[in-house]
All heavy atoms as atom14 arrays in JSON, in Angstrom:
{
  "sequence": "MSALYIAEETGSARIMNELLKLDKHLDQWRSEPLVAEFHTALRSTVVKQA",
  "atom14_mask": [
    [1, 1, 1, 1, 1, 1, 1, 1, 0, 0, 0, 0, 0, 0],
    [1, 1, 1, 1, 1, 1, 0, 0, 0, 0, 0, 0, 0, 0],
    [1, 1, 1, 1, 1, 0, 0, 0, 0, 0, 0, 0, 0, 0],
    [1, 1, 1, 1, 1, 1, 1, 1, 0, 0, 0, 0, 0, 0],
    [1, 1, 1, 1, 1, 1, 1, 1, 1, 1, 1, 1, 0, 0],
    [1, 1, 1, 1, 1, 1, 1, 1, 0, 0, 0, 0, 0, 0],
    [1, 1, 1, 1, 1, 0, 0, 0, 0, 0, 0, 0, 0, 0],
    [1, 1, 1, 1, 1, 1, 1, 1, 1, 0, 0, 0, 0, 0],
    [1, 1, 1, 1, 1, 1, 1, 1, 1, 0, 0, 0, 0, 0],
    [1, 1, 1, 1, 1, 1, 1, 0, 0, 0, 0, 0, 0, 0],
    [1, 1, 1, 1, 0, 0, 0, 0, 0, 0, 0, 0, 0, 0],
    [1, 1, 1, 1, 1, 1, 0, 0, 0, 0, 0, 0, 0, 0],
    [1, 1, 1, 1, 1, 0, 0, 0, 0, 0, 0, 0, 0, 0],
    [1, 1, 1, 1, 1, 1, 1, 1, 1, 1, 1, 0, 0, 0],
    [1, 1, 1, 1, 1, 1, 1, 1, 0, 0, 0, 0, 0, 0],
    [1, 1, 1, 1, 1, 1, 1, 1, 0, 0, 0, 0, 0, 0],
    [1, 1, 1, 1, 1, 1, 1, 1, 0, 0, 0, 0, 0, 0],
    [1, 1, 1, 1, 1, 1, 1, 1, 1, 0, 0, 0, 0, 0],
    [1, 1, 1, 1, 1, 1, 1, 1, 0, 0, 0, 0, 0, 0],
    [1, 1, 1, 1, 1, 1, 1, 1, 0, 0, 0, 0, 0, 0],
    [1, 1, 1, 1, 1, 1, 1, 1, 1, 0, 0, 0, 0, 0],
    [1, 1, 1, 1, 1, 1, 1, 1, 0, 0, 0, 0, 0, 0],
    [1, 1, 1, 1, 1, 1, 1, 1, 0, 0, 0, 0, 0, 0],
    [1, 1, 1, 1, 1, 1, 1, 1, 1, 0, 0, 0, 0, 0],
    [1, 1, 1, 1, 1, 1, 1, 1, 1, 1, 0, 0, 0, 0],
    [1, 1, 1, 1, 1, 1, 1, 1, 0, 0, 0, 0, 0, 0],
    [1, 1, 1, 1, 1, 1, 1, 1, 0, 0, 0, 0, 0, 0],
    [1, 1, 1, 1, 1, 1, 1, 1, 1, 0, 0, 0, 0, 0],
    [1, 1, 1, 1, 1, 1, 1, 1, 1, 1, 1, 1, 1, 1],
    [1, 1, 1, 1, 1, 1, 1, 1, 1, 1, 1, 0, 0, 0],
    [1, 1, 1, 1, 1, 1, 0, 0, 0, 0, 0, 0, 0, 0],
    [1, 1, 1, 1, 1, 1, 1, 1, 1, 0, 0, 0, 0, 0],
    [1, 1, 1, 1, 1, 1, 1, 0, 0, 0, 0, 0, 0, 0],
    [1, 1, 1, 1, 1, 1, 1, 1, 0, 0, 0, 0, 0, 0],
    [1, 1, 1, 1, 1, 1, 1, 0, 0, 0, 0, 0, 0, 0],
    [1, 1, 1, 1, 1, 0, 0, 0, 0, 0, 0, 0, 0, 0],
    [1, 1, 1, 1, 1, 1, 1, 1, 1, 0, 0, 0, 0, 0],
    [1, 1, 1, 1, 1, 1, 1, 1, 1, 1, 1, 0, 0, 0],
    [1, 1, 1, 1, 1, 1, 1, 1, 1, 1, 0, 0, 0, 0],
    [1, 1, 1, 1, 1, 1, 1, 0, 0, 0, 0, 0, 0, 0],
    [1, 1, 1, 1, 1, 0, 0, 0, 0, 0, 0, 0, 0, 0],
    [1, 1, 1, 1, 1, 1, 1, 1, 0, 0, 0, 0, 0, 0],
    [1, 1, 1, 1, 1, 1, 1, 1, 1, 1, 1, 0, 0, 0],
    [1, 1, 1, 1, 1, 1, 0, 0, 0, 0, 0, 0, 0, 0],
    [1, 1, 1, 1, 1, 1, 1, 0, 0, 0, 0, 0, 0, 0],
    [1, 1, 1, 1, 1, 1, 1, 0, 0, 0, 0, 0, 0, 0],
    [1, 1, 1, 1, 1, 1, 1, 0, 0, 0, 0, 0, 0, 0],
    [1, 1, 1, 1, 1, 1, 1, 1, 1, 0, 0, 0, 0, 0],
    [1, 1, 1, 1, 1, 1, 1, 1, 1, 0, 0, 0, 0, 0],
    [1, 1, 1, 1, 1, 0, 0, 0, 0, 0, 0, 0, 0, 0]
  ],
  "atom14_positions": [
    [[21.32, -25.22, -92.53], [21.12, -26.55, -91.99], [22.33, -27.43, -92.29], [22.67, -28.3, -91.5], [19.87, -27.16, -92.6], [18.59, -26.42, -92.18], [18.25, -26.41, -90.41], [17.6, -28.03, -90.15], [0.0, 0.0, 0.0], [0.0, 0.0, 0.0], [0.0, 0.0, 0.0], [0.0, 0.0, 0.0], [0.0, 0.0, 0.0], [0.0, 0.0, 0.0]],
    [[22.99, -27.22, -93.43], [24.18, -27.99, -93.73], [25.3, -27.71, -92.74], [25.94, -28.64, -92.29], [24.66, -27.67, -95.17], [23.7, -28.03, -96.11], [0.0, 0.0, 0.0], [0.0, 0.0, 0.0], [0.0, 0.0, 0.0], [0.0, 0.0, 0.0], [0.0, 0.0, 0.0], [0.0, 0.0, 0.0], [0.0, 0.0, 0.0], [0.0, 0.0, 0.0]],
    [[25.45, -26.45, -92.42], [26.5, -26.1, -91.43], [26.17, -26.71, -90.08], [27.1, -27.15, -89.35], [26.63, -24.59, -91.34], [0.0, 0.0, 0.0], [0.0, 0.0, 0.0], [0.0, 0.0, 0.0], [0.0, 0.0, 0.0], [0.0, 0.0, 0.0], [0.0, 0.0, 0.0], [0.0, 0.0, 0.0], [0.0, 0.0, 0.0], [0.0, 0.0, 0.0]],
    [[24.92, -26.75, -89.72], [24.54, -27.38, -88.46], [24.88, -28.87, -88.47], [25.38, -29.39, -87.49], [23.05, -27.17, -88.2], [22.49, -27.74, -86.89], [23.22, -27.23, -85.68], [21.0, -27.46, -86.78], [0.0, 0.0, 0.0], [0.0, 0.0, 0.0], [0.0, 0.0, 0.0], [0.0, 0.0, 0.0], [0.0, 0.0, 0.0], [0.0, 0.0, 0.0]],
    [[24.58, -29.52, -89.56], [24.91, -30.94, -89.68], [26.42, -31.16, -89.56], [26.86, -32.06, -88.84], [24.4, -31.47, -91.03], [24.82, -32.88, -91.3], [24.23, -33.98, -90.69], [25.89, -33.15, -92.21], [24.65, -35.27, -90.9], [26.29, -34.43, -92.44], [25.69, -35.51, -91.78], [26.1, -36.79, -92.01], [0.0, 0.0, 0.0], [0.0, 0.0, 0.0]],
    [[27.19, -30.33, -90.22], [28.64, -30.42, -90.14], [29.16, -30.17, -88.72], [29.99, -30.91, -88.22], [29.33, -29.48, -91.14], [29.0, -29.93, -92.58], [30.83, -29.4, -90.91], [29.37, -28.92, -93.65], [0.0, 0.0, 0.0], [0.0, 0.0, 0.0], [0.0, 0.0, 0.0], [0.0, 0.0, 0.0], [0.0, 0.0, 0.0], [0.0, 0.0, 0.0]],
    [[28.61, -29.17, -88.09], [29.02, -28.87, -86.72], [28.69, -30.04, -85.8], [29.53, -30.39, -84.9], [28.3, -27.61, -86.22], [0.0, 0.0, 0.0], [0.0, 0.0, 0.0], [0.0, 0.0, 0.0], [0.0, 0.0, 0.0], [0.0, 0.0, 0.0], [0.0, 0.0, 0.0], [0.0, 0.0, 0.0], [0.0, 0.0, 0.0], [0.0, 0.0, 0.0]],
    [[27.54, -30.63, -85.95], [27.14, -31.76, -85.11], [28.06, -32.97, -85.4], [28.55, -33.61, -84.44], [25.69, -32.11, -85.4], [25.17, -33.18, -84.44], [23.69, -33.41, -84.64], [23.13, -33.05, -85.69], [23.1, -33.97, -83.72], [0.0, 0.0, 0.0], [0.0, 0.0, 0.0], [0.0, 0.0, 0.0], [0.0, 0.0, 0.0], [0.0, 0.0, 0.0]],
    [[28.33, -33.26, -86.64], [29.14, -34.43, -86.99], [30.6, -34.28, -86.6], [31.22, -35.25, -86.2], [29.06, -34.71, -88.53], [27.69, -35.23, -88.95], [27.34, -36.58, -88.35], [28.2, -37.48, -88.39], [26.26, -36.71, -87.78], [0.0, 0.0, 0.0], [0.0, 0.0, 0.0], [0.0, 0.0, 0.0], [0.0, 0.0, 0.0], [0.0, 0.0, 0.0]],
    [[31.12, -33.09, -86.67], [32.51, -32.89, -86.38], [32.78, -32.42, -84.96], [33.92, -32.44, -84.48], [33.15, -31.82, -87.33], [32.5, -30.55, -87.12], [33.03, -32.24, -88.77], [0.0, 0.0, 0.0], [0.0, 0.0, 0.0], [0.0, 0.0, 0.0], [0.0, 0.0, 0.0], [0.0, 0.0, 0.0], [0.0, 0.0, 0.0], [0.0, 0.0, 0.0]],
    [[31.71, -31.98, -84.29], [31.87, -31.47, -82.91], [32.55, -30.12, -82.9], [33.17, -29.72, -81.9], [0.0, 0.0, 0.0], [0.0, 0.0, 0.0], [0.0, 0.0, 0.0], [0.0, 0.0, 0.0], [0.0, 0.0, 0.0], [0.0, 0.0, 0.0], [0.0, 0.0, 0.0], [0.0, 0.0, 0.0], [0.0, 0.0, 0.0], [0.0, 0.0, 0.0]],
    [[32.43, -29.37, -84.0], [33.11, -28.09, -84.11], [32.45, -26.98, -83.25], [31.33, -26.53, -83.56], [33.13, -27.62, -85.56], [33.65, -26.32, -85.69], [0.0, 0.0, 0.0], [0.0, 0.0, 0.0], [0.0, 0.0, 0.0], [0.0, 0.0, 0.0], [0.0, 0.0, 0.0], [0.0, 0.0, 0.0], [0.0, 0.0, 0.0], [0.0, 0.0, 0.0]],
    [[33.15, -26.58, -82.23], [32.64, -25.5, -81.36], [32.61, -24.15, -82.11], [31.72, -23.34, -81.91], [33.49, -25.37, -80.11], [0.0, 0.0, 0.0], [0.0, 0.0, 0.0], [0.0, 0.0, 0.0], [0.0, 0.0, 0.0], [0.0, 0.0, 0.0], [0.0, 0.0, 0.0], [0.0, 0.0, 0.0], [0.0, 0.0, 0.0], [0.0, 0.0, 0.0]],
    [[33.55, -23.95, -83.0], [33.63, -22.71, -83.76], [32.37, -22.53, -84.65], [31.75, -21.49, -84.65], [34.86, -22.68, -84.66], [34.97, -21.39, -85.45], [36.15, -21.39, -86.37], [37.37, -21.34, -85.64], [38.58, -21.54, -86.18], [38.7, -21.78, -87.45], [39.64, -21.42, -85.44], [0.0, 0.0, 0.0], [0.0, 0.0, 0.0], [0.0, 0.0, 0.0]],
    [[32.02, -23.59, -85.38], [30.83, -23.53, -86.23], [29.58, -23.32, -85.35], [28.73, -22.5, -85.68], [30.68, -24.76, -87.16], [31.86, -24.86, -88.11], [29.36, -24.73, -87.89], [31.88, -26.16, -88.87], [0.0, 0.0, 0.0], [0.0, 0.0, 0.0], [0.0, 0.0, 0.0], [0.0, 0.0, 0.0], [0.0, 0.0, 0.0], [0.0, 0.0, 0.0]],
    [[29.52, -24.09, -84.26], [28.35, -23.98, -83.4], [28.19, -22.57, -82.83], [27.07, -22.07, -82.79], [28.44, -25.01, -82.24], [27.17, -25.17, -81.49], [25.72, -25.66, -82.43], [26.17, -27.31, -82.91], [0.0, 0.0, 0.0], [0.0, 0.0, 0.0], [0.0, 0.0, 0.0], [0.0, 0.0, 0.0], [0.0, 0.0, 0.0], [0.0, 0.0, 0.0]],
    [[29.26, -21.97, -82.42], [29.2, -20.61, -81.91], [28.7, -19.63, -82.98], [27.91, -18.74, -82.69], [30.57, -20.12, -81.4], [30.92, -20.79, -80.1], [30.03, -21.19, -79.29], [32.2, -20.92, -79.8], [0.0, 0.0, 0.0], [0.0, 0.0, 0.0], [0.0, 0.0, 0.0], [0.0, 0.0, 0.0], [0.0, 0.0, 0.0], [0.0, 0.0, 0.0]],
    [[29.14, -19.82, -84.21], [28.67, -18.95, -85.3], [27.19, -19.16, -85.59], [26.43, -18.22, -85.85], [29.5, -19.13, -86.57], [30.91, -18.69, -86.46], [31.06, -17.2, -86.15], [30.3, -16.37, -86.71], [31.93, -16.86, -85.32], [0.0, 0.0, 0.0], [0.0, 0.0, 0.0], [0.0, 0.0, 0.0], [0.0, 0.0, 0.0], [0.0, 0.0, 0.0]],
    [[26.76, -20.42, -85.51], [25.32, -20.71, -85.72], [24.46, -20.13, -84.59], [23.36, -19.69, -84.85], [25.12, -22.23, -85.86], [25.71, -22.84, -87.12], [25.58, -24.35, -87.1], [25.1, -22.25, -88.37], [0.0, 0.0, 0.0], [0.0, 0.0, 0.0], [0.0, 0.0, 0.0], [0.0, 0.0, 0.0], [0.0, 0.0, 0.0], [0.0, 0.0, 0.0]],
    [[24.97, -20.13, -83.4], [24.23, -19.57, -82.26], [24.1, -18.05, -82.44], [23.04, -17.47, -82.16], [24.91, -19.87, -80.94], [24.75, -21.34, -80.5], [25.72, -21.66, -79.34], [23.32, -21.68, -80.12], [0.0, 0.0, 0.0], [0.0, 0.0, 0.0], [0.0, 0.0, 0.0], [0.0, 0.0, 0.0], [0.0, 0.0, 0.0], [0.0, 0.0, 0.0]],
    [[25.16, -17.41, -82.96], [25.08, -15.97, -83.27], [24.03, -15.71, -84.38], [23.24, -14.78, -84.27], [26.43, -15.46, -83.73], [27.48, -15.35, -82.67], [28.78, -14.84, -83.27], [29.94, -15.05, -82.4], [31.21, -14.62, -83.05], [0.0, 0.0, 0.0], [0.0, 0.0, 0.0], [0.0, 0.0, 0.0], [0.0, 0.0, 0.0], [0.0, 0.0, 0.0]],
    [[24.06, -16.56, -85.39], [23.11, -16.42, -86.5], [21.69, -16.55, -85.97], [20.79, -15.79, -86.34], [23.36, -17.48, -87.55], [22.36, -17.55, -88.7], [22.29, -16.25, -89.49], [22.66, -18.76, -89.58], [0.0, 0.0, 0.0], [0.0, 0.0, 0.0], [0.0, 0.0, 0.0], [0.0, 0.0, 0.0], [0.0, 0.0, 0.0], [0.0, 0.0, 0.0]],
    [[21.47, -17.53, -85.08], [20.13, -17.75, -84.51], [19.62, -16.5, -83.84], [18.47, -16.12, -83.97], [20.21, -18.93, -83.56], [18.83, -19.34, -83.08], [17.91, -19.55, -83.9], [18.63, -19.49, -81.85], [0.0, 0.0, 0.0], [0.0, 0.0, 0.0], [0.0, 0.0, 0.0], [0.0, 0.0, 0.0], [0.0, 0.0, 0.0], [0.0, 0.0, 0.0]],
    [[20.49, -15.8, -83.1], [20.1, -14.55, -82.42], [19.67, -13.48, -83.45], [18.72, -12.75, -83.22], [21.19, -14.05, -81.53], [21.37, -14.89, -80.28], [22.49, -14.35, -79.43], [22.73, -15.28, -78.27], [23.88, -14.87, -77.44], [0.0, 0.0, 0.0], [0.0, 0.0, 0.0], [0.0, 0.0, 0.0], [0.0, 0.0, 0.0], [0.0, 0.0, 0.0]],
    [[20.41, -13.4, -84.51], [20.13, -12.41, -85.58], [18.81, -12.73, -86.31], [18.15, -11.81, -86.85], [21.25, -12.32, -86.61], [22.48, -11.67, -86.12], [22.51, -10.32, -85.7], [23.73, -12.14, -85.88], [23.71, -10.0, -85.29], [24.49, -11.09, -85.39], [0.0, 0.0, 0.0], [0.0, 0.0, 0.0], [0.0, 0.0, 0.0], [0.0, 0.0, 0.0]],
    [[18.44, -13.99, -86.29], [17.18, -14.36, -86.99], [15.95, -14.29, -86.14], [14.86, -14.61, -86.6], [17.33, -15.82, -87.53], [18.38, -16.0, -88.61], [18.51, -17.52, -88.95], [18.05, -15.24, -89.89], [0.0, 0.0, 0.0], [0.0, 0.0, 0.0], [0.0, 0.0, 0.0], [0.0, 0.0, 0.0], [0.0, 0.0, 0.0], [0.0, 0.0, 0.0]],
    [[16.07, -13.83, -84.89], [14.92, -13.77, -83.98], [13.7, -13.1, -84.57], [12.6, -13.55, -84.36], [15.32, -13.03, -82.67], [15.85, -13.95, -81.64], [15.69, -15.17, -81.74], [16.48, -13.43, -80.64], [0.0, 0.0, 0.0], [0.0, 0.0, 0.0], [0.0, 0.0, 0.0], [0.0, 0.0, 0.0], [0.0, 0.0, 0.0], [0.0, 0.0, 0.0]],
    [[13.91, -12.02, -85.28], [12.77, -11.24, -85.81], [11.99, -12.01, -86.89], [10.88, -11.63, -87.24], [13.22, -9.9, -86.29], [14.24, -9.93, -87.4], [14.74, -8.56, -87.74], [14.14, -7.56, -87.38], [15.87, -8.5, -88.41], [0.0, 0.0, 0.0], [0.0, 0.0, 0.0], [0.0, 0.0, 0.0], [0.0, 0.0, 0.0], [0.0, 0.0, 0.0]],
    [[12.59, -13.06, -87.45], [11.92, -13.86, -88.46], [11.55, -15.24, -87.96], [11.33, -16.17, -88.75], [12.82, -13.97, -89.71], [13.08, -12.66, -90.34], [12.21, -11.93, -91.08], [14.27, -11.91, -90.28], [12.78, -10.77, -91.46], [14.09, -10.73, -91.01], [15.54, -12.11, -89.69], [15.08, -9.76, -91.16], [16.53, -11.17, -89.83], [16.29, -9.99, -90.56]],
    [[11.51, -15.43, -86.65], [11.21, -16.72, -86.06], [9.93, -17.34, -86.53], [9.74, -18.54, -86.5], [11.27, -16.59, -84.52], [11.2, -17.86, -83.71], [12.41, -18.76, -83.81], [13.72, -18.13, -83.81], [14.47, -17.88, -82.74], [14.02, -18.15, -81.55], [15.66, -17.35, -82.89], [0.0, 0.0, 0.0], [0.0, 0.0, 0.0], [0.0, 0.0, 0.0]],
    [[8.97, -16.54, -86.99], [7.68, -17.04, -87.42], [7.77, -17.66, -88.85], [6.84, -18.36, -89.28], [6.61, -15.97, -87.39], [6.95, -14.92, -88.26], [0.0, 0.0, 0.0], [0.0, 0.0, 0.0], [0.0, 0.0, 0.0], [0.0, 0.0, 0.0], [0.0, 0.0, 0.0], [0.0, 0.0, 0.0], [0.0, 0.0, 0.0], [0.0, 0.0, 0.0]],
    [[8.84, -17.39, -89.53], [9.05, -18.0, -90.87], [9.38, -19.49, -90.7], [10.22, -19.84, -89.87], [10.18, -17.28, -91.61], [9.89, -15.85, -91.95], [8.73, -15.72, -92.92], [8.64, -16.52, -93.83], [7.98, -14.76, -92.75], [0.0, 0.0, 0.0], [0.0, 0.0, 0.0], [0.0, 0.0, 0.0], [0.0, 0.0, 0.0], [0.0, 0.0, 0.0]],
    [[8.78, -20.33, -91.49], [8.95, -21.8, -91.32], [10.42, -22.26, -91.36], [10.85, -23.05, -90.5], [8.15, -22.42, -92.48], [7.11, -21.37, -92.76], [7.76, -20.05, -92.53], [0.0, 0.0, 0.0], [0.0, 0.0, 0.0], [0.0, 0.0, 0.0], [0.0, 0.0, 0.0], [0.0, 0.0, 0.0], [0.0, 0.0, 0.0], [0.0, 0.0, 0.0]],
    [[11.22, -21.76, -92.3], [12.59, -22.24, -92.38], [13.43, -21.75, -91.19], [14.29, -22.47, -90.71], [13.24, -21.79, -93.71], [12.73, -22.47, -94.93], [13.36, -21.88, -96.19], [12.98, -23.99, -94.88], [0.0, 0.0, 0.0], [0.0, 0.0, 0.0], [0.0, 0.0, 0.0], [0.0, 0.0, 0.0], [0.0, 0.0, 0.0], [0.0, 0.0, 0.0]],
    [[13.17, -20.53, -90.75], [13.87, -20.0, -89.58], [13.47, -20.79, -88.34], [14.33, -21.14, -87.51], [13.6, -18.48, -89.39], [14.24, -17.97, -88.14], [14.1, -17.74, -90.62], [0.0, 0.0, 0.0], [0.0, 0.0, 0.0], [0.0, 0.0, 0.0], [0.0, 0.0, 0.0], [0.0, 0.0, 0.0], [0.0, 0.0, 0.0], [0.0, 0.0, 0.0]],
    [[12.21, -21.09, -88.2], [11.71, -21.87, -87.05], [12.31, -23.27, -87.05], [12.7, -23.82, -86.01], [10.18, -21.92, -87.04], [0.0, 0.0, 0.0], [0.0, 0.0, 0.0], [0.0, 0.0, 0.0], [0.0, 0.0, 0.0], [0.0, 0.0, 0.0], [0.0, 0.0, 0.0], [0.0, 0.0, 0.0], [0.0, 0.0, 0.0], [0.0, 0.0, 0.0]],
    [[12.43, -23.85, -88.22], [12.99, -25.21, -88.36], [14.47, -25.17, -87.98], [14.94, -26.05, -87.23], [12.87, -25.68, -89.8], [13.44, -27.05, -90.04], [13.36, -27.47, -91.52], [12.71, -26.78, -92.32], [14.01, -28.49, -91.84], [0.0, 0.0, 0.0], [0.0, 0.0, 0.0], [0.0, 0.0, 0.0], [0.0, 0.0, 0.0], [0.0, 0.0, 0.0]],
    [[15.22, -24.14, -88.4], [16.58, -24.01, -88.05], [16.76, -23.86, -86.54], [17.58, -24.5, -85.92], [17.22, -22.84, -88.8], [18.59, -22.48, -88.31], [19.69, -23.29, -88.6], [18.8, -21.35, -87.53], [20.95, -22.99, -88.12], [20.08, -21.02, -87.05], [21.14, -21.85, -87.37], [0.0, 0.0, 0.0], [0.0, 0.0, 0.0], [0.0, 0.0, 0.0]],
    [[15.93, -23.01, -85.95], [16.02, -22.73, -84.52], [15.78, -24.03, -83.73], [16.54, -24.34, -82.8], [15.0, -21.66, -84.11], [14.96, -21.41, -82.66], [15.93, -20.73, -81.99], [14.05, -21.8, -81.71], [15.63, -20.68, -80.68], [14.5, -21.33, -80.5], [0.0, 0.0, 0.0], [0.0, 0.0, 0.0], [0.0, 0.0, 0.0], [0.0, 0.0, 0.0]],
    [[14.76, -24.75, -84.1], [14.43, -26.02, -83.4], [15.57, -27.02, -83.54], [15.98, -27.66, -82.57], [13.11, -26.6, -83.98], [12.09, -25.61, -83.77], [12.77, -27.9, -83.28], [0.0, 0.0, 0.0], [0.0, 0.0, 0.0], [0.0, 0.0, 0.0], [0.0, 0.0, 0.0], [0.0, 0.0, 0.0], [0.0, 0.0, 0.0], [0.0, 0.0, 0.0]],
    [[16.1, -27.15, -84.74], [17.17, -28.09, -85.0], [18.44, -27.66, -84.18], [19.13, -28.5, -83.61], [17.5, -28.18, -86.47], [0.0, 0.0, 0.0], [0.0, 0.0, 0.0], [0.0, 0.0, 0.0], [0.0, 0.0, 0.0], [0.0, 0.0, 0.0], [0.0, 0.0, 0.0], [0.0, 0.0, 0.0], [0.0, 0.0, 0.0], [0.0, 0.0, 0.0]],
    [[18.73, -26.39, -84.18], [19.89, -25.89, -83.47], [19.77, -26.13, -81.99], [20.67, -26.67, -81.35], [20.08, -24.39, -83.73], [21.23, -23.7, -83.0], [22.57, -24.33, -83.46], [21.21, -22.22, -83.26], [0.0, 0.0, 0.0], [0.0, 0.0, 0.0], [0.0, 0.0, 0.0], [0.0, 0.0, 0.0], [0.0, 0.0, 0.0], [0.0, 0.0, 0.0]],
    [[18.6, -25.84, -81.42], [18.37, -26.08, -79.98], [18.46, -27.53, -79.64], [18.98, -27.93, -78.62], [17.04, -25.48, -79.52], [17.02, -23.96, -79.6], [18.05, -23.37, -78.73], [18.3, -21.96, -79.07], [19.25, -21.26, -78.61], [20.1, -21.72, -77.77], [19.41, -20.02, -78.99], [0.0, 0.0, 0.0], [0.0, 0.0, 0.0], [0.0, 0.0, 0.0]],
    [[17.95, -28.38, -80.52], [18.03, -29.81, -80.29], [19.49, -30.28, -80.27], [19.89, -31.11, -79.45], [17.29, -30.54, -81.4], [17.38, -31.92, -81.25], [0.0, 0.0, 0.0], [0.0, 0.0, 0.0], [0.0, 0.0, 0.0], [0.0, 0.0, 0.0], [0.0, 0.0, 0.0], [0.0, 0.0, 0.0], [0.0, 0.0, 0.0], [0.0, 0.0, 0.0]],
    [[20.3, -29.76, -81.18], [21.68, -30.13, -81.26], [22.46, -29.64, -80.02], [23.25, -30.37, -79.46], [22.35, -29.55, -82.53], [21.63, -30.06, -83.66], [23.78, -29.91, -82.64], [0.0, 0.0, 0.0], [0.0, 0.0, 0.0], [0.0, 0.0, 0.0], [0.0, 0.0, 0.0], [0.0, 0.0, 0.0], [0.0, 0.0, 0.0], [0.0, 0.0, 0.0]],
    [[22.17, -28.43, -79.59], [22.85, -27.87, -78.44], [22.51, -28.71, -77.19], [23.4, -29.01, -76.38], [22.43, -26.4, -78.22], [22.9, -25.89, -76.86], [23.0, -25.51, -79.33], [0.0, 0.0, 0.0], [0.0, 0.0, 0.0], [0.0, 0.0, 0.0], [0.0, 0.0, 0.0], [0.0, 0.0, 0.0], [0.0, 0.0, 0.0], [0.0, 0.0, 0.0]],
    [[21.27, -29.13, -77.05], [20.87, -29.94, -75.9], [21.6, -31.27, -75.93], [22.07, -31.79, -74.9], [19.35, -30.14, -75.88], [18.94, -31.21, -74.87], [18.65, -28.84, -75.57], [0.0, 0.0, 0.0], [0.0, 0.0, 0.0], [0.0, 0.0, 0.0], [0.0, 0.0, 0.0], [0.0, 0.0, 0.0], [0.0, 0.0, 0.0], [0.0, 0.0, 0.0]],
    [[21.74, -31.88, -77.12], [22.45, -33.17, -77.23], [23.91, -33.04, -76.81], [24.44, -33.96, -76.28], [22.37, -33.68, -78.68], [21.06, -34.29, -79.05], [21.24, -34.96, -80.43], [20.18, -34.49, -81.35], [20.4, -34.97, -82.74], [0.0, 0.0, 0.0], [0.0, 0.0, 0.0], [0.0, 0.0, 0.0], [0.0, 0.0, 0.0], [0.0, 0.0, 0.0]],
    [[24.49, -31.9, -77.15], [25.92, -31.73, -76.89], [26.21, -31.39, -75.42], [27.32, -31.57, -74.95], [26.51, -30.63, -77.77], [26.6, -31.06, -79.22], [27.26, -29.99, -80.08], [27.4, -28.86, -79.65], [27.57, -30.32, -81.29], [0.0, 0.0, 0.0], [0.0, 0.0, 0.0], [0.0, 0.0, 0.0], [0.0, 0.0, 0.0], [0.0, 0.0, 0.0]],
    [[25.2, -30.92, -74.73], [25.39, -30.5, -73.32], [25.53, -31.65, -72.38], [25.5, -32.75, -72.54], [24.24, -29.62, -72.87], [0.0, 0.0, 0.0], [0.0, 0.0, 0.0], [0.0, 0.0, 0.0], [0.0, 0.0, 0.0], [0.0, 0.0, 0.0], [0.0, 0.0, 0.0], [0.0, 0.0, 0.0], [0.0, 0.0, 0.0], [0.0, 0.0, 0.0]]
  ]
}
């Protein structure tokens, strides 16, 4: 979540790309609360940047 905050604040495409890769790797744990929270926050950030 810290990296997501930094990516959003700095507009870093490199960090965002790495977080999107991480999100794909976490698919199998999407039912876990922290993973679900990360996914939702990441998607929200991506939508804002688009």
